[in-house]
VOPAGU-2260 file (C-alpha; in pm, 1 decimal, decimal comma):
REM VOPAGU-2260
SITE   aa  ch    i         X         Y         Z
SITE  MET   A    0   13902,1   -1578,4    8415,2
SITE  ARG   A    1   13586,8   -1725,7    8556,6
SITE  PRO   A    2   13496,1   -1592,4    8900,1
SITE  ASN   A    3   13499,4   -1804,8    9218,7
SITE  ILE   A    4   13703,2   -2098,8    9081,1
SITE  HIS   A    5   14058,5   -1978,8    9138,7
SITE  PRO   A    6   14242,2   -1990,1    9473,5
SITE  ALA   A    7   14332,7   -1665,1    9645,9
SITE  TYR   A    8   14665,1   -1526,1    9525,2
SITE  GLY   A    9   14835,6   -1305,2    9779,2
SITE  PRO   A   10   15157,2   -1215,4    9958,6
SITE  VAL   A   11   15333,3   -1494,9   10148,7
SITE  VAL   A   12   15667,9   -1512,8   10329,5
SITE  TYR   A   13   15879,7   -1819,7   10256,9
SITE  GLN   A   14   16140,8   -1902,5   10519,6
SITE  ASP   A   15   16434,9   -2136,5   10467,4
SITE  ARG   A   16   16460,8   -2382,8   10757,6
SITE  ALA   A   17   16834,5   -2435,1   10713,6
SITE  THR   A   18   16947,0   -2071,2   10704,5
SITE  GLY   A   19   16650,9   -1889,0   10856,9
SITE  GLN   A   20   16648,4   -1635,1   10573,6
SITE  SER   A   21   16310,8   -1525,6   10437,1
SITE  PHE   A   22   16166,9   -1362,2   10128,9
SITE  LEU   A   23   15829,6   -1210,1   10050,3
SITE  THR   A   24   15653,3   -1319,1    9733,6
SITE  ARG   A   25   15303,2   -1394,8    9608,3
SITE  SER   A   26   15153,2   -1740,9    9608,8
SITE  THR   A   27   14831,0   -1939,0    9633,8
SITE  ALA   A   28   14980,3   -2131,5    9926,6
SITE  THR   A   29   14871,6   -2019,3   10269,6
SITE  SER   A   30   14941,4   -2093,3   10633,5
SITE  ALA   A   31   14778,3   -2030,1   10969,7
SITE  GLU   A   32   15114,8   -1914,4   11106,8
SITE  THR   A   33   15202,2   -1549,0   11043,8
SITE  VAL   A   34   15512,5   -1334,3   11070,2
SITE  THR   A   35   15558,8    -958,4   11087,4
SITE  TRP   A   36   15758,2    -850,4   10782,0
SITE  GLU   A   37   16000,3    -556,4   10752,0
SITE  ASP   A   38   15720,3    -327,5   10632,8
SITE  GLY   A   39   15524,3    -385,2   10955,8
SITE  ASN   A   40   15250,5    -599,9   10799,5
SITE  ASP   A   41   15167,3    -956,4   10902,5
SITE  TYR   A   42   15190,0   -1222,2   10632,1
SITE  PRO   A   43   15141,7   -1599,9   10634,3
SITE  VAL   A   44   15476,6   -1778,0   10663,8
SITE  ILE   A   45   15560,9   -2106,2   10492,7
SITE  ARG   A   46   15874,3   -2284,5   10607,7
SITE  VAL   A   47   16055,8   -2483,4   10338,6
SITE  ASP   A   48   16357,4   -2713,7   10353,4
SITE  ILE   A   49   16551,8   -2579,2   10056,2
SITE  THR   A   50   16557,2   -2240,5    9886,1
SITE  ALA   A   51   16819,4   -2057,2    9683,2
SITE  TYR   A   52   16972,3   -1949,7   10015,9
SITE  SER   A   53   17067,3   -2307,4   10107,4
SITE  HIS   A   54   17071,1   -2505,8    9781,1
SITE  PRO   A   55   17424,7   -2621,8    9693,9
SITE  PHE   A   56   17394,3   -2511,6    9330,8
SITE  TRP   A   57   17308,1   -2152,7    9417,6
SITE  THR   A   58   17543,2   -2120,3    9716,2
SITE  GLY   A   59   17846,0   -2242,7    9522,4
SITE  ALA   A   60   17894,2   -2545,4    9746,6
SITE  GLN   A   61   17803,4   -2787,9    9471,4
SITE  ARG   A   62   18054,8   -3062,7    9417,0
SITE  VAL   A   63   18182,9   -3103,4    9064,4
SITE  LEU   A   64   18212,8   -3467,9    8973,7
SITE  ASP   A   65   18511,8   -3570,8    8772,5
SITE  SER   A   66   18320,8   -3795,9    8535,5
SITE  ALA   A   67   18625,1   -3883,4    8325,7
SITE  GLY   A   68   18810,5   -3984,3    8641,4
SITE  GLN   A   69   18515,6   -4193,1    8755,3
SITE  VAL   A   70   18504,9   -4375,8    8422,7
SITE  GLU   A   71   18877,4   -4452,5    8441,9
SITE  LYS   A   72   18841,6   -4571,0    8799,8
SITE  PHE   A   73   18559,8   -4803,5    8690,9
SITE  ARG   A   74   18765,2   -4938,7    8400,9
SITE  ARG   A   75   19065,5   -5002,1    8628,2
SITE  ARG   A   76   18848,4   -5184,6    8877,0
SITE  TYR   A   77   18632,3   -5389,6    8639,5
SITE  GLY   A   78   18839,6   -5359,9    8320,8
SITE  GLY   A   79   18807,1   -5670,0    8108,9
SITE  ARG   A   80   18545,8   -5866,6    8300,4
SITE  GLY   A   81   18263,7   -6013,0    8099,1
SITE  ARG   A   82   18439,3   -6004,3    7765,1
SITE  ALA   A   83   18451,5   -6325,1    7567,2
């Protein structure tokens, strides 16, 4: 890699706004706000709206759509309209 062209890559804490849970990872993103992590070190904290802790797919709260039922409902409602 060429020197002095890449952003700094270091430890960052991401915190989920919905659940308040956090995880430590590495990123090029940074923040002026810091948090003291479990190991006693201070790291920049980035607050995000959705993580795996609050996303419906990963929490199991995802709704399963009954697509066959939706198609039948549509056909009952609009059945033969528009046919010649």
